[in-house]
C-alpha positions as CSV (number, residue, x, y, z in Angstrom):
1,M,-26.2,79.3,106.8
2,P,-24.8,76.6,104.5
3,C,-21.2,76.2,103.7
4,N,-20.1,76.9,100.1
5,E,-16.3,76.9,100.6
6,G,-14.0,73.9,101.0
7,V,-11.3,73.5,103.6
8,I,-8.4,74.5,101.2
9,D,-10.4,77.5,99.9
10,R,-11.1,78.7,103.4
11,G,-7.5,78.3,104.5
12,L,-6.3,80.3,101.4
13,R,-8.8,83.0,102.1
14,V,-7.7,83.4,105.7
15,V,-4.0,83.5,104.9
16,A,-4.6,86.0,102.0
17,G,-6.9,88.1,104.1
18,L,-4.4,88.3,106.9
19,A,-1.6,89.2,104.4
20,I,-3.6,91.9,102.8
21,L,-4.8,93.3,106.2
22,S,-1.3,93.4,107.5
23,L,-0.6,96.1,104.8
24,A,-2.7,98.5,106.9
25,F,-0.1,98.3,109.7
26,V,3.2,97.6,108.0
27,G,4.5,98.3,104.5
28,P,2.7,101.0,102.5
29,Q,0.0,101.5,105.2
30,T,-2.8,102.1,102.7
31,P,-6.4,102.2,103.6
32,W,-7.1,99.8,100.8
33,A,-5.6,97.1,103.0
34,W,-8.8,97.0,105.0
35,F,-10.4,95.1,102.1
36,G,-8.4,92.2,103.5
37,L,-11.3,91.8,106.0
38,V,-13.5,90.4,103.2
39,P,-11.5,87.2,102.4
40,L,-10.6,86.9,106.1
41,L,-14.3,86.9,107.2
42,T,-15.6,84.8,104.4
43,G,-12.8,82.2,105.1
44,L,-13.7,82.1,108.8
45,V,-17.4,81.8,108.3
46,G,-17.2,79.4,105.3
47,Y,-19.7,81.2,103.2
48,C,-19.1,83.5,100.2
49,P,-22.0,85.5,98.9
50,A,-20.3,85.9,95.5
51,Y,-20.0,82.1,95.2
52,A,-23.7,81.8,96.0
53,L,-24.6,84.3,93.3
54,L,-22.5,82.5,90.7
55,G,-23.5,79.0,91.8
56,I,-20.0,78.0,92.8
57,R,-19.4,75.5,95.6
58,T,-16.0,74.2,96.7
59,C,-17.5,72.4,99.8
60,P,-17.4,68.6,99.3
61,A,-21.1,67.9,100.3
62,P,-24.2,70.2,100.2
63,G,-24.9,71.5,103.7
64,A,-21.7,70.0,105.1
65,R,-19.8,72.1,107.7
């Protein structure tokens, strides 16, 4: 699977995903916090299906990993 996320994009997704996911355990403890898994997983994998649909690429080189 090709990469379509750059290093900064991936890092921000992981941090944001962890922050949102933490709300399931501390703070308001809302079930909506489980949506934090989406940016976390896309950041870890380096591929975003929404980016692919929209033709967005933040990765510096095609096929680079």
